[in-house]
N, C-alpha and C positions, 0 to 999 in steps of 0.2 A: 762818416761814421753811419754806422747800422743804430737806428732806434731800437733803444730794448723792448722786446714782445713779451705781452702782459699774456700769460697764459691761466685756464680758466681755474686752475687749482689756486691760484693765487686769491681769487675773487675771497669776498669777506663769508662767513658764516650764512649757509642758506636758513631762510626762518622757515620753522619746522610748521609744517601744514596745520592745519584747526583742530584736524582732528585728534591732535593730542589732547585738546582739553577732552579732560574728564563729563560725563555727564552731568549735571545736579542733582545733590541729592532729593529726590521725592518727599514733598512735605508727608508727611502724617496725615493720612484723613481721619475729620476729625469723625470718633463714633459715641455712642452712649457710654458715659458712664458709669463704671461698676458702683452696683449698689452698696450703701454703706454696710459695714460690716459690724452688726451688733456688740459694744462688750460688755463682754460678762458682769452678772453681777448688775445692780443697780444703778441704773446710766447716769451722764451726766446731764448738764443742759442742755434741755431737748428743743426742739420749737414744736408744742402739739399743733396736729392738722386739726385745722378747722372741721368739726363733723361735715359730715355730706349733705346731711337735712335742713342745716343752717343755709345752703345755697337758696335764693330767691327761684320759686317752680316756676319752670318754665310754662311758657304759654302753650296752649293746646292745640292751636294750630301752627300749620308749620309757617316759618318766618323765611320772609323773600330775601334772599342775600344780600340787596340794594338797598333795603330798609333802613330809614335813618334810626339811631340810637332814641329807643324810649327815652320818656323821661324817668329818672329813678324814683322808682316804688315808696311808699311812706314805708318803715321801718319795717319790717318782717315781725310775725308773731310766733313768738318762741313756741308758744304752746301748741301751733299747728304742726311744728315739726315733730315727726313719731321717732323715738330712736329704735335701733334693732335691737331683737330681743332673740337672747341666746339661752338655752337652756342646758343643764350640764346635770344630768340623771347623779342622784346620791339618796343616800339614806340620811336620817335625820343626823346622827350621827357622823357621816363622813361630810356632811354638807359646810361644815367649817373648812375640812382641809381640803376640798373642793375649791372653793371661793380663794384659799390660801392661793393652793396653784395656780389658778385664773389670776391673781394677782400679778404673780411672778411673770406668769408669761406677759402679762401686758406692760411691765415696766423691763423685761428683753427685748421685747420689740419696741421699746424708743417711748412707749406713754409715760408723761411726766406723773410722779407720784400724787403731786396734788391735785389730779386731773380726777382721783380714785377717791369714790366714797364705798364702803361696804354695811353693809345693815345685815344683823344675826335677830334672828327671831328668839332665840334661846339663850344659852349662858352669851357672857358678852365673851368677845374675845381677848384675850390675856392685856393686848396693847391699851385694849379701853378699861380694862378692871384698873391697870394699874394708872392710870392714867387720871381717873375718877376720883384716886383714893389723895391725890393734892387737891380735891376742890372741883366743884362743877365749873366756876368762874375760869379755872385753868384748860381744864379739859376744852371747854366750847372755843376758847382763846386761841386752840390749835388749831382747830375747825376754822375759823376766821383766818387765820393766817393762811391756809392754803397751801402750806412747804408740803406736805408729807400726805399720805394713806391717812384715811383718816374711817375711824372705826365707831359705830353707833349703833347703840340698840334700835330695831326696826319700828319699834312703838314709839321713838321718838324721831322718825323720817319726817315727819312734817317739820320738825325745826330747823332739819341741816339745807344747806345752800342748792341749789344745782351744781352737779360738776359731770363733767364728758361723759365720765363712766361711773355706773354704780354696778354694787357688784352684791347681788342680796343671796342669803344664808341661811336656809329655810332649817334651821339645826333644832326646830322641839319648839318647846315655848306653849302659849294656850293657844287652843284651836282658830281661833277668830283672828289672831294676829295678822297669818298670813294673808287673809281676804282682805283685812283694812288697812294692812302696810305693802303690800305689793301695788296696789294702785299707785301707790304715793312715791314711791320707788320709781316706779315709772315714768312719772312726772318728774320728779329728780333727776332723769337721765337727761342729758342731751344729747347721745350720740347712740350709747350702748347700753344694755339693762342685760347682765347676767344673772341668770337664777338659777343655784345649785339646791337643790331637792328634791323632792317627788313629783316628776314630769304629769302625772294625772291631777293630784292636786292645783298644781301650779297652772296647768292647760283649764282647769276648772274657773279657774281665778281671771286670768286673761285671756281666755277665749282657746278652743281647739284650734290647731294650725300653726298655732303661734310659731 
């Protein structure tokens, strides 16, 4: 008897070449995250950024790359930090409106309401007048809570506590108020002092070129 012949066609299916494998999906390349878009209106809970002026001052000379870390310095003096000063030209009649616009901009860009103190040299802000109608104790309790923007008479700037941002509205009042209250407002501002009013008068108090 003849043995049955096995033809090539009878062999099992050939293994497909490795080329049939699809290339692995490339992993996304990590890149910079897009900046968070501020929400309109008053922001929710935010993380107030520490002012740059609070950081310990750098050494005057170059620091070697391999130098050992220096011992932690003593608690930095807050008074040594000089806040940034911004001037917004405005008339006495428009200074309060300019201050309000500055506050709105601060809130829209993420500044916490409790970080802001607004001082007025002339007529009080309507919010301050309303809250004072309930008595000074309740009024200053709101200041101590630091939950919201606080408005006060510039003559009482010495009673107000430090806040990261102070907005100063030179909206009239006695002539000496600006000269007396503006340096106090500067001392109360931790990171930024915004002054709305006559630029020449402001510079005469703070110094030219501010």
